[in-house]
N, C-alpha and C positions, 0 to 999 in steps of 0.2 A: 307731267307724266304723259308719255306717248300712248297711242291707242293701238292695240293689236288688230282691232277690227272696227271699221267705221261704215255704217250703212245709212244712206240719206235718200229719202223720197222713193224707196223701193216699191214698185208695183208690178203685179203679174196677174193676169186674168185667165182662168181656165173655165170655160163654160159659165156655170152659175157661181163659181168661186172666184173671189178677188182678194189678193194680198194687197192691202191698201196703204200706201205711203208710209212704209216702215222706216223709222229713224232710231238707231241705237248705236252706242259706242261701247266697246269692251276695252277698258284700260289694261295696259301691259301689267303682268304679274297678278291678274285677278281671274276669278272664275265667275262666269255668268250662267245662270240657269234660265233656259227658255221653256216656259211652262205653257201648256195648252192642251185642251182635249183633243182626241183624234179628229183630224180634219181641220185643225185650227190654222195650219200653215207652217208648222215647224219644219217638216221635211222639205217643203217647197223653198223655204228660206235658205236651208242648207244647200240645196241644189243650185240656187241662184248665186250663193256665195262662191261656189266653185265653177260658175258659168256652165253648168251642166244643162241648163235650160235657158232660153232667151227671156230676158226681162223686158217689160214694157217701158219702164222708165226708172230713173234713179241711178245712184252710184254706189260702188262698194270698193273699199280699200282694205287689203289684207297685209298687215305688217308694213304699211305705208305704200303699197303698190296697188295700182288699179287692177281689178280682177279680170278685166278683159284684155288689156294691152300688155300687162306685166306679170301675169300669173306664173309664167314659166320661171320667173326670177325667185319666187318664194315657194315653189312646190316642195322642195326638199325640207322646208321649214314648217310644213303643215302635216299633222297626223289626222287622218279622217277615219272614223268608224261609223258606218251607216247601218240601218236596220238589216240589210241583206248581206253585209260584210264585203261581198264581192270577190271572194276567193274561190277558185275552181274546185268543184266537188271531188275531183280525183286526186287532189294533192294531200299529202300528209303534212303535219306540222313541221317535220324535218325538211321536207321538200320545199315548203313555203320559205323557210329560212335560206335555203340555197338560192332561191330565185331573188329574194329581197336583197341579199348582199351584193347582187349585181345591178340592182335597181337604184339603191340609195347610196350616195357617196359616203355618208357618215353612218352606215349601218353598223350596229353593235351586236355581234352574234352572241356575246356573253350575256348581254342584257336580255335579249330575246329568249335564250335558253333558260335564264333565271326566271323570267315571267311565266314561261310555259310550265316549268316545274312548280312554281308557286300556285298557278291556277289548276294544277293537276290535269293538264291536257294530255291525252294519250298521244305520244309522239308519232306512232306509226299507223294510226287509224285514219282512213280517208276523211277529208273534211266533210264530204256529203253525208257521211255516216254518223257524224257527231251530233249531239243534241244542239238545240238552238243556243242554249247558254254557253256550251263549249265552243261553238263557232264564234260567238261574240268575244269570248276570251282570246281566241287566236287573233281576231281583228284588233283587239285592244293591245295585245302584245306587239303586233307589227307597228301600230301607231306610236308606241312608246319606245321603239328600239332604233330610231334613225335620227335622233337629235333634233326632233321637232321643237319649235318654239310656240306653236299654237296647235292645240288639240281641239278638234271639233267632233263631238260625239252625239249622234242622232239616235235617241232611244237605246243607248248602249247598255243601260242597266236593266232593261225590262225582261231580258231572258235569263238573268242571273239569280241564283238563290241568295237569301239575305246575307250569308257569310261572305260570298264572293262580291256582292254589291258593296259591303262595308270595306272589304279589302281594296276595291277599286277606288272608292271615295278617299281612302287614306292615301293611295298612290297619287291621285289627282292633287290632293292637298300638298303632298311633298313636292310634286312637280312644280307647283307655283311658288315654292319657297324662293326660287330664282325670279328676280323681277323681270327677266326677259321672257318668262314662260307664262302662257295664258290658256284658258280653257273656255270653250262654249259648249255647254251640254244641254241638250233638249230631252225632256222626259215628262211623262204624265205622273211619275212617282214623285210627288212634290216633296215628300218627307226626305228623300235622298238629297235633293237640291238644297233643302233648308240647312242640312248639316254642314255643307262645305262652301256654298256660294257667297260671293261678296255682293253680287248684283242679281236681281231677279227681273225678268221681263215676262209679262203676261200677253199671250196671243189668244185672241178669241174671234173665230170666224173671219180670219184674215186681217184683223185689226190689232195693232199693238195698243193695249188699253192701259198698260202701266209698265214703266221701266225705271227702277230705282235701286239704291243700295239696300241690301236686305236689312241691316241693322236700323237704318232710318225708317223703313217701313214698319218694323216691329215697335220702334219707339214712338212713331207718329200715331199708329192706330191701335185700338183695343176693342173689346166686345162688351156690350151691356145687355143684360137679360132682365127684362122688366115688363110691365103692362103697357098697353097702347097709351094709356093716359099719362103714365110716367114719362114715356118717350116723347110725347107731345109737349111736355113741359121743358124739354131741353132746347137749347138754341138750334134753329133749323140748320145752320151751317155746320153744326157739330156732327150731324147724322149723315153718313155717306151712303150706307146700304142697310136694308133691313129685311128680315124674313119673319113672317107671322107663323105661329103655331098654336095648337089648342090651349097652351098654357100662358100665352102672352106673345112677346116679340123678342127677337135677337137682333141687335143692330151693331154695325161697325161704326165706330165714332172716332173723330180726331181728338186726341187728348188735349191739345192746346185750346180747344173751343169749349171744353166741358167745365162748368162751374166747379170751384174747389170742393164744395160739399158733396159732389158726386164722384170724386176722385177714387175713393175706396170701392166704388161699385164697378169699376172698369177691370175686366180680366184681360190678361195677355192674349194676343192673337197669333196663331201660327200662320205661316205663309200659305199653307193649304186652305185654311179657313178663309183667309183674305181672298184667295183666288176664287173659291166657290161663291163667296158673297158677291164679289165683283161681277161674276158671270151670271149668277142666278138671283141675286137679291134685288129688291126694289129700291129705287132711290127715294 
């Protein structure tokens, strides 16, 4: 299986912030969720992918092409939606379509109009007068209307209501039914990513602390809620992270290291719980 995106040894320093030696690969036909709190480095990573800011070191390949020397070869194949969308405030959704059909060789006007209608975007209202959620919907419609093979969405669900977010997730899932199509989506709404992602990458303070298949993470880890004494009786290698509370302790454990007699005590773990434990729990 080829990779839609390959990042190796990526670093970038901004004052007191450092994106530190990021390594990740997004296989073609898959959806990867980039999870992290505000300021973790998600948007910085997206900007570096598109060579919008200068990296300190490392390499990035998009659809097999170097993002510095060969980005022009794959621009038509990438759909990007950032937090600010990047559409001029005086344009209407109808005017956006007229501009985009001269911008992209494979622009699909029928698909764009279908998405605008599906998202209930006012066609003749200026972009700057739309709500943040509506502006994001226009950006998503543009990204999905020019035959892109890789969609990169930076916090694209954060301004949408629950129904619109669910519609978008369904669309992304359908988009990757083709093995040529892939999605990188960053968000702090982890529950959205858990629904559709094949891979999950955790960013925390500029460091990639985990990058793995979602199903493997959920199969490997679980939660045990018990007393400190009961936790101490478990093999040390089984306990990854823990949080104490007035009623005892919650711990993330690796299922393969837990003795058989404790197996029924392990509860399933969500990706959001795993992220919070990874960031805030004690080892």
